[in-house]
N, C-alpha and C positions, 0 to 999 in steps of 0.2 A: 850645825856642822854634823855630817854623818858620823864622824868618828865618835862613837857613842860615849866615849869618855875622854879621848886624847886631848881635846882642846878646852875642856871644861866649859863649854858653851852649848846651850840648847836653843835652836832657832824656833821661833814661833811666828805668828802672823805679823805683818808689818805694823798693824795697829797695836798689837801687844808690845812690839819692840818700842814703838814710840812712847807707850805708857810706862815703859821701864827704863827710859833714858837712852835706849839704843838708837843708832841712826836709821833713817828710812830713806826712800828715794828723794824726799824733799830736803834732806840734809846735804849740804855741799861736801863733796869728797875732800875739798881743800880744808874744811873745818874738821873733818874726821881725823886727818893727819896733822892738823895744826900747821899747815904750810901756806896759808893765805898770805899773800904779799911777796912770797918768794917763788911761787909756782902758779901756773894757769891750768884749768881743767877743760877737757873736751868730753862731752857725754853723748851717748847715742851714736858713736862713730861706727859706720858700717864696715865690716871686715868680711870680704867675700872669700868663700871656700872654693875649692876646685870644681864642685858641682853646681856652683851658683848660689848656694845657700848663704845668707848674710847673717853673720853673728854680731852681737852687740858689744861694742868696745867702750871702755872708759879710760881716758888718759890723764895723767898728771905730769906736766912738763915743767921742769925748772925754768925760771926766767933767766934771761941772759942773751948773749949775742945770737942772732938768728942762724948764723952759719956754723955754730958749734955743734960738732957731732958727739952724741952721747950714748952710753950703754943703757940697757933697759932691763927691767924686771917684769917678767910675764907671769900673770896669775890667771889660771883658768878655773872657773867656778860656776855652779848652777845657782848661786845665791846672789842676794843684793850686793852690788859692788861696795856699797857703804859698809855693809856688815862684814864682808871679807876684809876690807881695809881696817876696820875696827879691831879685828882679831890680831892682825899683824902690824899694827900701826907704829910700834916702837922701832921695828926694823925698817919699815917702808918709809917712815918720815925721815929717818936718818939718811936713807939712800937718796931721797929727793934732795936733801941738803948737800949731799955729796955729788949731785949732778946727774943722778939716774932718772930716766923716764919710767913711770909706773904704768903698765898696761894691764887692765883687767878685762878679760874676754869671757863673756857668759857662754856656757856650753850650749851646743845645738839644742833647740827646743826648750830653753829655760829663759826666764826673765823676758827681755825683749829680743832675744835671738830667734831667727827663723828655724823651721824644721821641726821634726819630731824628736822627743827625748828618748834615747835608748842608752841605758847605763853602759858606758865604756865601749859600745859598738861604734866604730869609726873614730874613736878618740885619738888614735895615732895620726890619722890623716888630718883631722881638724887641728890638732896641736901643731903639726908640722906646718900647715898652711898659715896658722896664726903667727908662728914664729917667723916664717918667711915674710909675712906682711910687715912685721915689726922691722926686720932688717932692711926692708926696701923703703922705709920712710925717710924723708929728707934730713931728719934730725938724728938718724941712727948711725952709730959707728960700726954696726954689724955684730956687736957682742950682746948676747942675751943670757940672762939667768932666769930660772923659774923658782917659784916659791909658793908655799901654801900648806894647809893642814886639812886632813880628811879628804873631802871631795877634791879640793885643790891640791892635795898631796898625792892621792892615788893616781891621778891622771898624768903625773909627771913620769912615771915608769913608761907609759905608752909612748911619750914623746922622746924620752932619753934613749930608748932602745932603737929609735929610728936614726939616731946619731946625726942630726942635722948639723951642718957646719957652723951655724950661728950660735948653737947652744954651748955655752962655756962652763956652766955648772948648774946643778939643781939641788934644792933643799926641800925635802918632802917630809912633812910631819904627819904622823898617824896614817901612813899610806898603805896599810895591809889590805884594804879593800881593793887595791890595784894589783894584788898578787894572786895568780891563779894556781899553778902547779909547778913547784920547784922542789929541790932536794929537801926533805923533812917537812914539807908543807903542801897540802892539797885541798884547802878549804874553799877554793874558787871565790876569791874576793871576800872572804868571811861570810859568804851567803850560808855556808855550812860551818858548824863547829862540831868536830867529832862525828860528822855524818848527819847531824840534825840541823834543819834549817834555822837560821837565826831569826827569831820572832820580831826583832826590832826592825827588820826590813819592811814588814807590813806597816809599821808606824811611819817609817820614812817615806815609803811610796804613797801612802795616803795623803801626805802633806806636801811632797816635793817632787814626786817622780812621774807625773802624768805624761802620757804620749803627746797630748795636744794642749795648746796654750794660746791665748789671745796674742796677736802680733801687731806691730806697727805697720801701717800701709807702706807700700813701695812708692818711690818717686817723690817723696817729700823732702824739703830742704833740711840741712843739718840743724838749723835753728828751730824748725818745727819739730824735728825728732826730739831735741832736748826739751822743748816745752811740753810735749806730750808725756815724756818720761817723768817729768815732775808733776804732771796733772793726774796720772793714773798709777795704780798699784798693780804690778804684774803677779804678785804672790797670790796663792790660793787662799780662799776663805778659811780652809781647815788649818793650814799652817802645820808646824811640827809641835804639837801640844803634848804635855805629859799626861793628859787625860785620855784614857783608853778604856771606856766602859765595855768595848767590844772585844777585849783581849781574850775572853774565854770562848769565843765563837768556834764551833766545829761544823764541818771540817775546816781546818785552818787555811787550806789552800783557796777557799772560797770566801774568806772573810771580807775582802774589799768589794766583791760583788754584792754581798749581803748589805754592805753599807751604802750601796749606790754610788761608789767611788767612780770617777772617770777612769778609763782604761790605763793600765800601767804594765810594766814589764814583770811585775810580781807574779801575775797569773802564770806566765810562761816559765819563769825561773822555778816555781814550785813543782813543775813537772820534770825538772832536770836533776837527775842524780849527780853526785860529785864526779862521776866518770863519764857523764854524757858528752858525746862528741860536740854538741852544740856550744859548749863552753869555749870552744876555739873561735867562735864568732866574736868574742869579747876581747878587747885589747888589754889583757892582763900581762904582767911580767910572767913569762913562762920559760920552761926548760929550753935551752938552746939560744936564748937571747943574751945580748951583752951590750955594754955601753962603753963609749970612748972618753966621755967627759967626766970630771969629778962629780960625785954626788954625796950629799949628807942626808942621813935618815934620822928623824927626831921622834921620840916617843917618851912615855913616862911609865914607870914600873906599875903604877896603879891601873894602867890601861890593860887589863887582863884579856880583853878581847883581841887587841892588835899587837901587843908588844912582842909576842912570840913570833908571829909571822913577819913582823918588821925586822927582827933580829935575823931570821932565816934569809930574808931578802938581802940584808947587808952581807951576810956570809956568802950568799950565792954570787952577788955582783962583785964582791971584793976579789974573787978569783977569776972574774971575766970582764975586767974593765981595764 
């Protein structure tokens, strides 16, 4: 999880996750939540955006009458659906038992989703389109809530400030990386802290933030999509490891190039001062935006990187919602 402290979880490679008892793509999402027998799963579900890009969806649908309309929980993430569900499984498992459909959508350019990955650029439109897709499914009653921590928390501001009619509530944990410039805070998604770039971004981009990524072929059947998802691992070899022998490299803005890393947004961001106009291209929570639906922000006092910005976001939206 990108929230460097908030969720108390460090993501590494899928192989390492398997070795530490964490779920991988080969783990059933039903087993992650412990809902086998009371729900069914659909994996590799194609979810088309307005520009034709297809994102990867994972659905957990409670069993019952086929004509029952249900509310849904939407989780948007760049990470393994199984890992995302593992983090929030106590909440999500109970919601499945209460009749909710869980919809995990991988961000553009991550996991098996098409497109290039650009941190929070276009996140509002993709979030809106994903929610619209959910509300138009035959099982949907039109009510959707969003949920997640860190990467899946930050993206909720972009969607909530679009104020789509189907969004009834959002719960964002460790979401300060989704906050740009508001009263009392101007660190541009925590890329800066006090005007200094946050070095952990080099670590994150080296393992999880590449522009380009292997993709599933177009035109294959749903069953073949699901089979391929279980046969191959979409995570990078590098993963998000705590081992950083390169951390002292100078100049720091060129460290990923020196490593031979695939291209990422990091190189561009390192050229942008906190007041650079190009930050407006990123779908942060910014001055002038507001929300109509209720929202809950979650963090912990030991998360010294994010808790101040999260508190400022709460104060800002509390007066504009």
